[in-house]
Structure formats: C-alpha cells, structure tokens
C-alpha positions, 0 to 999 in steps of 0.5 A: 518328739525331740527332747531339748535341754540346756546341758549345764552338767555337760559343761563340767563333764567336758572340763571347759565351762567357758565354752559349754556353759550355755551349750544345748543338747538336742536328742533324737526321737529314739533317745540315743544317736551318733553325735553331731557337734554343731557350731552356730553363726555369729547370731548365737546359739539361740538363733540356731536351735531350729537347725539343731533340732532339724539335725536331731530329727535325722536321728542324731544326738546334737551338741550345739555350741555358740561359735562366738565363744570360740573366736580366736581359740585356734580350734581348742574349744571345738577339739575339746567338744569333739573329745568329750561330747561322745560321753553324753549318756544319749550318745552312741559310740563311734566317730562324730559328725561336725556341722557349722554355720557361718562363723561356726562353719569357718571354724569347723572347716578350718579345723575339724576335717583334719581330725580323721581319728574322731570325725567321720564327716563335716558339713558347713553351711555358708561358712566364713571363708574371708579369714582363709588366705592360704586356700591350699593349706585349708584344703590340705587339712581335709582328711574326711568328707566335707560337704559345703553349701553356699549362696551365690548372692551371699555378700553379707559383710563379704565374709562368705563370698561365692568366689572364695567357695569356688576357689576352695572347691577348685583347689580340692578337686586339684588334689582329689580331696573329699570335698563337695560344694553345692551352690544356690543361685539368687540365695544369700546368707543364713538361708536355713535360718527362718527369718528375713533371709530364709530360702525355703527351696534352698533350705529344703535341698540343703537339709536333704543333702545333709541328711544323706551325707550324714547317713552315708558316713555315720550309719555304720562308721565305727 
C-alpha cells in the first residue's frame, strides 16, 4: 500500500517554504524510488492527489507541488524542487522525472526540458499552452524526451487548445526535438482527474504510456 504524508519537514529542507509548505510526498510500494516532481493544475494539489498516487504506484517517490504557488516565478520554484527533492530519505539517486498537469503542465513544459543535467524525462498532460507566443523558443529548450497528452475537444478557457499542441509538435518535428504528442478525440480537459471531465478510456491509455515512458528513461538512468 502506498504511504502518503504531508511533508512539512521537506519544506525546511528545500529552503523555500512558500512553495513547499503544503507539498506532499507519495512513496512507492517498495518504500524507495527514483524521484518524480509533479506539479498540479489550477484546481490545486488536493485535486491531483489521485494522479500523484498513480505515479507512485509505478514505483516512484513523488513530490507533488501546487502549480498555483509557482505562477509568475519564471521556473524558480520548479528548479528549486528539482534541485532539492532528491534529498528526501525515500529517494533513490539519479536524475528526476517531471510531470505536470494543466497549469502545472505549462510550467513544466516551459522550463524542465532544458535542465538535462538533472531531468531525465518530462510528461505533461493537457498543459497550459496559451502563454507560449514563441513556439520555436519553447521547442528550442527541449533537451530531454517530452511526452505530451491533449484532448482534441479541450476548450476550457482556451488555455490548452489542440491547435497549439499540434503547432508545438510540428515545430519539434522540424528540428528533431525529442517530443511526442498523443491526442484523444472527443476528450476535454482534466481527463485523468476523477470527476465530471474524467474519461476512463483516455486516462487508461495515458497512464499506460506514461508508465512506459518513465520506465524507459528512469529505470537505469544515472
């Protein structure tokens, strides 16, 4: 059974309590695992505890952060978490994986793929993309494999439109960036969060692909 606990102690260890005061750690069934830093959407970390537990069930030590706390910080909070989260006593050594959802997905996509010295793989689910006006610049920062999921009917606040997702994929393909886009017809936003927008078929497929991607890049990565 997964062990879940609020890691107020980790906040002091990381040295940025404004970001991690309410962070949560979800440990894997074996007690220890490679680290995944996960960033929630605008619904907050509480709404993403289920997805965090899912990631932990794959065998990872998951540090879940609230994406709302990182708005406008230009990646500072995310970088600090990636720097320090591996110091958790439940973490195995090695590069980390970074997973983001919606608002958090936009933050992860914009910054984490460039930190190849610390990050092995990035997964983003229906990420915020409306903020990216220079798509070639976003693609130019991709230095590690990125897997992105998007619903083809996602029109929530026009934050994460499929047309933008496809533009990013096209730009990545043009420069051979390690980027893969998986889309789901007739699927909207938040499709992996159980609730009114949950889509079981899309969620099952996305989690299976995520598990494979993480295993491929974290299993033996130094």
